[in-house]
N, CA, C and O atoms as CSV, one atom per row, in Angstrom:
chain,resi,resn,atom,element,x,y,z
A,1,MET,N,N,0.819,-1.192,0.000
A,1,MET,CA,C,0.000,0.000,0.000
A,1,MET,C,C,0.868,1.263,0.000
A,1,MET,O,O,0.580,2.228,-0.708
A,2,ILE,N,N,1.916,1.240,0.792
A,2,ILE,CA,C,2.806,2.411,0.856
A,2,ILE,C,C,3.507,2.601,-0.489
A,2,ILE,O,O,3.716,3.732,-0.930
A,3,GLN,N,N,3.867,1.501,-1.135
A,3,GLN,CA,C,4.514,1.602,-2.441
A,3,GLN,C,C,3.584,2.221,-3.478
A,3,GLN,O,O,4.031,2.960,-4.354
A,4,LEU,N,N,2.302,1.923,-3.380
A,4,LEU,CA,C,1.316,2.497,-4.302
A,4,LEU,C,C,1.221,4.004,-4.120
A,4,LEU,O,O,1.187,4.750,-5.099
A,5,VAL,N,N,1.179,4.451,-2.882
A,5,VAL,CA,C,1.097,5.888,-2.603
A,5,VAL,C,C,2.363,6.592,-3.078
A,5,VAL,O,O,2.294,7.668,-3.670
A,6,ILE,N,N,3.513,5.988,-2.820
A,6,ILE,CA,C,4.779,6.592,-3.247
A,6,ILE,C,C,4.871,6.638,-4.770
A,6,ILE,O,O,5.322,7.637,-5.332
A,7,ALA,N,N,4.448,5.567,-5.444
A,7,ALA,CA,C,4.486,5.560,-6.910
A,7,ALA,C,C,3.569,6.621,-7.492
A,7,ALA,O,O,3.955,7.334,-8.418
A,8,ALA,N,N,2.355,6.734,-6.957
A,8,ALA,CA,C,1.420,7.745,-7.453
A,8,ALA,C,C,1.955,9.149,-7.188
A,8,ALA,O,O,1.825,10.027,-8.041
A,9,LEU,N,N,2.548,9.372,-6.032
A,9,LEU,CA,C,3.097,10.684,-5.700
A,9,LEU,C,C,4.289,11.030,-6.591
A,9,LEU,O,O,4.411,12.169,-7.043
A,10,LEU,N,N,5.162,10.068,-6.847
A,10,LEU,CA,C,6.316,10.330,-7.710
A,10,LEU,C,C,5.896,10.645,-9.141
A,10,LEU,O,O,6.447,11.551,-9.765
A,11,ILE,N,N,4.937,9.913,-9.657
A,11,ILE,CA,C,4.476,10.185,-11.018
A,11,ILE,C,C,3.720,11.505,-11.072
A,11,ILE,O,O,3.790,12.217,-12.074
A,12,PHE,N,N,2.995,11.842,-10.001
A,12,PHE,CA,C,2.342,13.147,-9.914
A,12,PHE,C,C,3.374,14.269,-9.999
A,12,PHE,O,O,3.208,15.213,-10.772
A,13,VAL,N,N,4.438,14.165,-9.205
A,13,VAL,CA,C,5.476,15.203,-9.192
A,13,VAL,C,C,6.188,15.262,-10.540
A,13,VAL,O,O,6.483,16.351,-11.031
A,14,LEU,N,N,6.465,14.115,-11.140
A,14,LEU,CA,C,7.122,14.082,-12.443
A,14,LEU,C,C,6.255,14.746,-13.511
A,14,LEU,O,O,6.743,15.571,-14.283
A,15,ALA,N,N,4.982,14.392,-13.558
A,15,ALA,CA,C,4.082,14.978,-14.558
A,15,ALA,C,C,3.882,16.469,-14.300
A,15,ALA,O,O,3.806,17.251,-15.248
A,16,PHE,N,N,3.798,16.875,-13.033
A,16,PHE,CA,C,3.653,18.293,-12.712
A,16,PHE,C,C,4.878,19.072,-13.168
A,16,PHE,O,O,4.747,20.133,-13.780
A,17,GLY,N,N,6.064,18.556,-12.876
A,17,GLY,CA,C,7.297,19.257,-13.245
A,17,GLY,C,C,7.476,19.381,-14.742
A,17,GLY,O,O,7.780,20.461,-15.249
A,18,ILE,N,N,7.290,18.281,-15.450
A,18,ILE,CA,C,7.427,18.321,-16.903
A,18,ILE,C,C,6.345,19.202,-17.514
A,18,ILE,O,O,6.624,19.976,-18.430
A,19,GLY,N,N,5.125,19.097,-17.021
A,19,GLY,CA,C,4.034,19.927,-17.527
A,19,GLY,C,C,4.266,21.398,-17.256
A,19,GLY,O,O,3.948,22.241,-18.095
A,20,PHE,N,N,4.818,21.720,-16.095
A,20,PHE,CA,C,5.094,23.110,-15.754
A,20,PHE,C,C,6.132,23.698,-16.704
A,20,PHE,O,O,5.989,24.832,-17.159
A,21,ILE,N,N,7.169,22.931,-17.001
A,21,ILE,CA,C,8.202,23.400,-17.927
A,21,ILE,C,C,7.639,23.564,-19.334
A,21,ILE,O,O,7.916,24.561,-19.999
A,22,PHE,N,N,6.845,22.586,-19.794
A,22,PHE,CA,C,6.210,22.713,-21.113
A,22,PHE,C,C,5.298,23.935,-21.166
A,22,PHE,O,O,5.271,24.647,-22.170
A,23,ASN,N,N,4.557,24.179,-20.100
A,23,ASN,CA,C,3.669,25.336,-20.078
A,23,ASN,C,C,4.443,26.639,-20.153
A,23,ASN,O,O,4.012,27.581,-20.820
A,24,MET,N,N,5.588,26.701,-19.472
A,24,MET,CA,C,6.394,27.918,-19.526
A,24,MET,C,C,6.961,28.130,-20.924
A,24,MET,O,O,6.947,29.249,-21.436
A,25,LEU,N,N,7.453,27.077,-21.536
A,25,LEU,CA,C,8.113,27.211,-22.831
A,25,LEU,C,C,7.134,27.391,-23.980
A,25,LEU,O,O,7.389,28.176,-24.893
A,26,LEU,N,N,6.023,26.675,-23.945
A,26,LEU,CA,C,5.089,26.708,-25.066
A,26,LEU,C,C,3.922,27.667,-24.860
A,26,LEU,O,O,3.132,27.898,-25.776
A,27,LYS,N,N,3.816,28.219,-23.665
A,27,LYS,CA,C,2.772,29.193,-23.326
A,27,LYS,C,C,1.368,28.653,-23.584
A,27,LYS,O,O,0.500,29.353,-24.106
A,28,THR,N,N,1.170,27.411,-23.212
A,28,THR,CA,C,-0.157,26.803,-23.277
A,28,THR,C,C,-0.490,26.274,-21.890
A,28,THR,O,O,0.379,26.199,-21.021
A,29,THR,N,N,-1.741,25.912,-21.688
A,29,THR,CA,C,-2.110,25.346,-20.393
A,29,THR,C,C,-2.656,23.939,-20.497
A,29,THR,O,O,-2.758,23.252,-19.480
A,30,VAL,N,N,-3.009,23.485,-21.685
A,30,VAL,CA,C,-3.601,22.158,-21.816
A,30,VAL,C,C,-2.675,21.162,-22.511
A,30,VAL,O,O,-2.995,19.974,-22.558
A,31,PHE,N,N,-1.550,21.599,-23.046
A,31,PHE,CA,C,-0.651,20.697,-23.766
A,31,PHE,C,C,-0.156,19.535,-22.910
A,31,PHE,O,O,-0.145,18.406,-23.400
A,32,PRO,N,N,0.258,19.748,-21.652
A,32,PRO,CA,C,0.730,18.604,-20.861
A,32,PRO,C,C,-0.335,17.541,-20.636
A,32,PRO,O,O,-0.015,16.354,-20.579
A,33,VAL,N,N,-1.579,17.937,-20.509
A,33,VAL,CA,C,-2.651,16.957,-20.336
A,33,VAL,C,C,-2.790,16.125,-21.605
A,33,VAL,O,O,-2.886,14.899,-21.543
A,34,TYR,N,N,-2.801,16.793,-22.753
A,34,TYR,CA,C,-2.888,16.062,-24.022
A,34,TYR,C,C,-1.685,15.150,-24.210
A,34,TYR,O,O,-1.832,14.006,-24.641
A,35,LEU,N,N,-0.509,15.646,-23.891
A,35,LEU,CA,C,0.708,14.852,-24.041
A,35,LEU,C,C,0.672,13.629,-23.141
A,35,LEU,O,O,1.044,12.534,-23.562
A,36,TYR,N,N,0.222,13.811,-21.897
A,36,TYR,CA,C,0.151,12.691,-20.965
A,36,TYR,C,C,-0.874,11.658,-21.424
A,36,TYR,O,O,-0.615,10.457,-21.361
A,37,VAL,N,N,-2.025,12.114,-21.881
A,37,VAL,CA,C,-3.059,11.188,-22.358
A,37,VAL,C,C,-2.564,10.415,-23.571
A,37,VAL,O,O,-2.806,9.212,-23.675
A,38,LEU,N,N,-1.877,11.083,-24.488
A,38,LEU,CA,C,-1.326,10.395,-25.655
A,38,LEU,C,C,-0.274,9.363,-25.249
A,38,LEU,O,O,-0.201,8.287,-25.842
A,39,ALA,N,N,0.536,9.684,-24.249
A,39,ALA,CA,C,1.538,8.724,-23.781
A,39,ALA,C,C,0.868,7.500,-23.158
A,39,ALA,O,O,1.304,6.372,-23.390
A,40,VAL,N,N,-0.161,7.708,-22.388
A,40,VAL,CA,C,-0.876,6.585,-21.763
A,40,VAL,C,C,-1.569,5.741,-22.829
A,40,VAL,O,O,-1.555,4.513,-22.747
A,41,ILE,N,N,-2.173,6.380,-23.822
A,41,ILE,CA,C,-2.810,5.628,-24.903
A,41,ILE,C,C,-1.758,4.819,-25.669
A,41,ILE,O,O,-2.012,3.678,-26.055
A,42,GLY,N,N,-0.594,5.404,-25.885
A,42,GLY,CA,C,0.494,4.680,-26.538
A,42,GLY,C,C,0.943,3.462,-25.746
A,42,GLY,O,O,1.228,2.414,-26.326
A,43,MET,N,N,1.009,3.593,-24.431
A,43,MET,CA,C,1.374,2.445,-23.605
A,43,MET,C,C,0.302,1.371,-23.645
A,43,MET,O,O,0.621,0.183,-23.684
A,44,PHE,N,N,-0.964,1.768,-23.636
A,44,PHE,CA,C,-2.044,0.785,-23.733
A,44,PHE,C,C,-1.970,0.031,-25.060
A,44,PHE,O,O,-2.161,-1.184,-25.097
A,45,LEU,N,N,-1.698,0.740,-26.130
A,45,LEU,CA,C,-1.583,0.075,-27.432
A,45,LEU,C,C,-0.378,-0.847,-27.474
A,45,LEU,O,O,-0.436,-1.913,-28.088
A,46,TYR,N,N,0.700,-0.459,-26.838
A,46,TYR,CA,C,1.879,-1.314,-26.771
A,46,TYR,C,C,1.568,-2.595,-26.007
A,46,TYR,O,O,1.973,-3.684,-26.413
A,47,TRP,N,N,0.841,-2.455,-24.889
A,47,TRP,CA,C,0.463,-3.647,-24.127
A,47,TRP,C,C,-0.418,-4.562,-24.961
A,47,TRP,O,O,-0.267,-5.782,-24.898
A,48,ALA,N,N,-1.321,-4.011,-25.728
A,48,ALA,CA,C,-2.219,-4.824,-26.550
A,48,ALA,C,C,-1.449,-5.487,-27.686
A,48,ALA,O,O,-1.803,-6.586,-28.112
A,49,TRP,N,N,-0.418,-4.844,-28.173
A,49,TRP,CA,C,0.352,-5.386,-29.277
A,49,TRP,C,C,1.146,-6.612,-28.833
A,49,TRP,O,O,1.335,-7.544,-29.615
A,50,GLU,N,N,1.603,-6.617,-27.604
A,50,GLU,CA,C,2.444,-7.701,-27.114
A,50,GLU,C,C,1.688,-9.018,-26.986
A,50,GLU,O,O,2.135,-10.039,-27.508
A,51,SER,N,N,0.571,-9.007,-26.311
A,51,SER,CA,C,-0.148,-10.260,-26.092
A,51,SER,C,C,-1.626,-9.970,-25.884
A,51,SER,O,O,-1.989,-9.028,-25.181
A,52,GLY,N,N,-2.462,-10.773,-26.491
A,52,GLY,CA,C,-3.896,-10.617,-26.295
A,52,GLY,C,C,-4.428,-9.363,-26.962
A,52,GLY,O,O,-3.787,-8.777,-27.834
A,53,THR,N,N,-5.598,-8.972,-26.537
A,53,THR,CA,C,-6.216,-7.754,-27.050
A,53,THR,C,C,-6.129,-6.657,-26.010
A,53,THR,O,O,-5.780,-6.900,-24.855
A,54,LEU,N,N,-6.443,-5.472,-26.428
A,54,LEU,CA,C,-6.417,-4.337,-25.502
A,54,LEU,C,C,-7.413,-4.535,-24.376
A,54,LEU,O,O,-7.110,-4.228,-23.223
A,55,TRP,N,N,-8.589,-5.039,-24.686
A,55,TRP,CA,C,-9.631,-5.201,-23.659
A,55,TRP,C,C,-9.260,-6.284,-22.655
A,55,TRP,O,O,-9.587,-6.166,-21.474
A,56,GLU,N,N,-8.580,-7.342,-23.106
A,56,GLU,CA,C,-8.118,-8.366,-22.176
A,56,GLU,C,C,-7.075,-7.803,-21.214
A,56,GLU,O,O,-7.086,-8.114,-20.023
A,57,ASN,N,N,-6.182,-6.978,-21.738
A,57,ASN,CA,C,-5.157,-6.380,-20.885
A,57,ASN,C,C,-5.758,-5.377,-19.906
A,57,ASN,O,O,-5.351,-5.329,-18.745
A,58,LEU,N,N,-6.721,-4.576,-20.357
A,58,LEU,CA,C,-7.352,-3.621,-19.451
A,58,LEU,C,C,-8.167,-4.322,-18.376
A,58,LEU,O,O,-8.192,-3.878,-17.228
A,59,ALA,N,N,-8.834,-5.414,-18.736
A,59,ALA,CA,C,-9.635,-6.155,-17.759
A,59,ALA,C,C,-8.741,-6.883,-16.757
A,59,ALA,O,O,-9.158,-7.121,-15.623
A,60,GLY,N,N,-7.538,-7.233,-17.150
A,60,GLY,CA,C,-6.626,-7.941,-16.266
A,60,GLY,C,C,-5.954,-7.044,-15.243
A,60,GLY,O,O,-5.360,-7.544,-14.288
A,61,ASN,N,N,-6.033,-5.745,-15.416
A,61,ASN,CA,C,-5.418,-4.815,-14.481
A,61,ASN,C,C,-6.366,-4.497,-13.339
A,61,ASN,O,O,-7.583,-4.644,-13.458
A,62,THR,N,N,-5.788,-4.061,-12.233
A,62,THR,CA,C,-6.582,-3.687,-11.064
A,62,THR,C,C,-6.408,-2.196,-10.791
A,62,THR,O,O,-5.714,-1.493,-11.526
A,63,ILE,N,N,-7.039,-1.736,-9.739
A,63,ILE,CA,C,-6.942,-0.315,-9.373
A,63,ILE,C,C,-5.500,0.055,-9.019
A,63,ILE,O,O,-5.098,1.209,-9.169
A,64,VAL,N,N,-4.732,-0.917,-8.554
A,64,VAL,CA,C,-3.322,-0.665,-8.229
A,64,VAL,C,C,-2.544,-0.296,-9.480
A,64,VAL,O,O,-1.613,0.506,-9.413
A,65,ASP,N,N,-2.907,-0.862,-10.611
A,65,ASP,CA,C,-2.221,-0.558,-11.865
A,65,ASP,C,C,-2.618,0.803,-12.424
A,65,ASP,O,O,-1.824,1.445,-13.112
A,66,TYR,N,N,-3.820,1.244,-12.140
A,66,TYR,CA,C,-4.319,2.499,-12.695
A,66,TYR,C,C,-4.056,3.712,-11.801
A,66,TYR,O,O,-4.080,4.842,-12.288
A,67,THR,N,N,-3.810,3.507,-10.528
A,67,THR,CA,C,-3.615,4.629,-9.600
A,67,THR,C,C,-2.440,5.524,-9.985
A,67,THR,O,O,-2.605,6.744,-9.960
A,68,PRO,N,N,-1.263,5.000,-10.342
A,68,PRO,CA,C,-0.179,5.909,-10.764
A,68,PRO,C,C,-0.530,6.717,-12.015
A,68,PRO,O,O,-0.135,7.878,-12.125
A,69,PHE,N,N,-1.261,6.126,-12.955
A,69,PHE,CA,C,-1.662,6.876,-14.148
A,69,PHE,C,C,-2.605,8.024,-13.787
A,69,PHE,O,O,-2.508,9.115,-14.350
A,70,ILE,N,N,-3.504,7.776,-12.860
A,70,ILE,CA,C,-4.425,8.828,-12.418
A,70,ILE,C,C,-3.655,9.930,-11.705
A,70,ILE,O,O,-3.953,11.111,-11.883
A,71,GLY,N,N,-2.661,9.550,-10.895
A,71,GLY,CA,C,-1.822,10.556,-10.236
A,71,GLY,C,C,-1.064,11.411,-11.230
A,71,GLY,O,O,-0.943,12.621,-11.043
A,72,GLY,N,N,-0.553,10.798,-12.283
A,72,GLY,CA,C,0.162,11.560,-13.319
A,72,GLY,C,C,-0.758,12.489,-14.082
A,72,GLY,O,O,-0.380,13.616,-14.401
A,73,LEU,N,N,-1.966,12.025,-14.378
A,73,LEU,CA,C,-2.936,12.880,-15.065
A,73,LEU,C,C,-3.316,14.067,-14.198
A,73,LEU,O,O,-3.457,15.182,-14.700
A,74,PHE,N,N,-3.481,13.843,-12.914
A,74,PHE,CA,C,-3.786,14.925,-11.993
A,74,PHE,C,C,-2.624,15.920,-11.920
A,74,PHE,O,O,-2.853,17.127,-11.845
A,75,GLY,N,N,-1.386,15.430,-11.941
A,75,GLY,CA,C,-0.217,16.317,-11.943
A,75,GLY,C,C,-0.130,17.152,-13.210
A,75,GLY,O,O,0.204,18.335,-13.152
A,76,ALA,N,N,-0.426,16.546,-14.352
A,76,ALA,CA,C,-0.406,17.285,-15.614
A,76,ALA,C,C,-1.496,18.349,-15.636
A,76,ALA,O,O,-1.267,19.459,-16.115
A,77,PHE,N,N,-2.672,18.022,-15.125
A,77,PHE,CA,C,-3.766,18.989,-15.069
A,77,PHE,C,C,-3.441,20.120,-14.098
A,77,PHE,O,O,-3.713,21.285,-14.386
A,78,LEU,N,N,-2.857,19.778,-12.946
A,78,LEU,CA,C,-2.540,20.792,-11.949
A,78,LEU,C,C,-1.433,21.727,-12.422
A,78,LEU,O,O,-1.409,22.894,-12.029
A,79,SER,N,N,-0.516,21.241,-13.258
A,79,SER,CA,C,0.533,22.127,-13.769
A,79,SER,C,C,-0.061,23.209,-14.656
A,79,SER,O,O,0.384,24.356,-14.613
A,80,GLY,N,N,-1.059,22.859,-15.458
A,80,GLY,CA,C,-1.740,23.867,-16.269
A,80,GLY,C,C,-2.486,24.868,-15.416
A,80,GLY,O,O,-2.494,26.060,-15.719
A,81,SER,N,N,-3.112,24.397,-14.351
A,81,SER,CA,C,-3.831,25.299,-13.445
A,81,SER,C,C,-2.871,26.229,-12.716
A,81,SER,O,O,-3.182,27.400,-12.498
A,82,ALA,N,N,-1.698,25.710,-12.337
A,82,ALA,CA,C,-0.712,26.540,-11.640
A,82,ALA,C,C,-0.184,27.644,-12.545
A,82,ALA,O,O,-0.077,28.794,-12.121
A,83,ILE,N,N,0.144,27.306,-13.780
A,83,ILE,CA,C,0.627,28.317,-14.730
A,83,ILE,C,C,-0.454,29.359,-14.997
A,83,ILE,O,O,-0.168,30.555,-15.062
A,84,LYS,N,N,-1.678,28.910,-15.148
A,84,LYS,CA,C,-2.782,29.838,-15.404
A,84,LYS,C,C,-2.957,30.801,-14.229
A,84,LYS,O,O,-3.155,31.998,-14.434
A,85,ALA,N,N,-2.883,30.286,-13.009
A,85,ALA,CA,C,-3.016,31.140,-11.828
A,85,ALA,C,C,-1.852,32.122,-11.737
A,85,ALA,O,O,-2.054,33.281,-11.376
A,86,LEU,N,N,-0.648,31.681,-12.055
A,86,LEU,CA,C,0.502,32.586,-12.015
A,86,LEU,C,C,0.392,33.675,-13.068
A,86,LEU,O,O,0.753,34.822,-12.808
A,87,ARG,N,N,-0.100,33.334,-14.251
A,87,ARG,CA,C,-0.255,34.345,-15.299
A,87,ARG,C,C,-1.328,35.350,-14.950
A,87,ARG,O,O,-1.186,36.535,-15.253
A,88,GLU,N,N,-2.400,34.902,-14.320
A,88,GLU,CA,C,-3.451,35.833,-13.917
A,88,GLU,C,C,-2.972,36.818,-12.862
A,88,GLU,O,O,-3.465,37.943,-12.787
A,89,ARG,N,N,-2.016,36.396,-12.052
A,89,ARG,CA,C,-1.464,37.270,-11.002
A,89,ARG,C,C,-0.338,38.161,-11.534
A,89,ARG,O,O,0.241,38.943,-10.780
A,90,GLY,N,N,-0.029,38.046,-12.819
A,90,GLY,CA,C,0.918,38.963,-13.417
A,90,GLY,C,C,2.320,38.432,-13.614
A,90,GLY,O,O,3.187,39.174,-14.075
A,91,PHE,N,N,2.576,37.186,-13.287
A,91,PHE,CA,C,3.897,36.610,-13.491
A,91,PHE,C,C,4.075,36.250,-14.956
A,91,PHE,O,O,3.176,35.690,-15.584
A,92,LYS,N,N,5.236,36.574,-15.492
A,92,LYS,CA,C,5.554,36.244,-16.883
A,92,LYS,C,C,6.709,35.265,-16.877
A,92,LYS,O,O,7.752,35.520,-16.275
A,93,MET,N,N,6.516,34.143,-17.551
A,93,MET,CA,C,7.565,33.153,-17.683
A,93,MET,C,C,8.030,33.154,-19.132
A,93,MET,O,O,7.242,32.874,-20.035
A,94,PHE,N,N,9.252,33.455,-19.353
A,94,PHE,CA,C,9.870,33.469,-20.683
A,94,PHE,C,C,9.162,34.362,-21.587
A,94,PHE,O,O,9.546,34.497,-22.749
């Protein structure tokens, strides 16, 4: 259980950090969410390509397998919200 929380927290921080940097450089707020979703879809397709079908692989996973992905998606979404809040308060990045 502790490993699950640590994994979700680490992926949250990783997605937040990368998303924050992308938001500063590209001056968008939704790009990290799209990028993260595309990466997750790519991993799902890779899993389906290896063995069985996509639906068999998704049905074989549990909430433990999906929790880190949800944490990363939340981090990517929060990075866009953080940049948006900073821009509204007058901070300019790059």
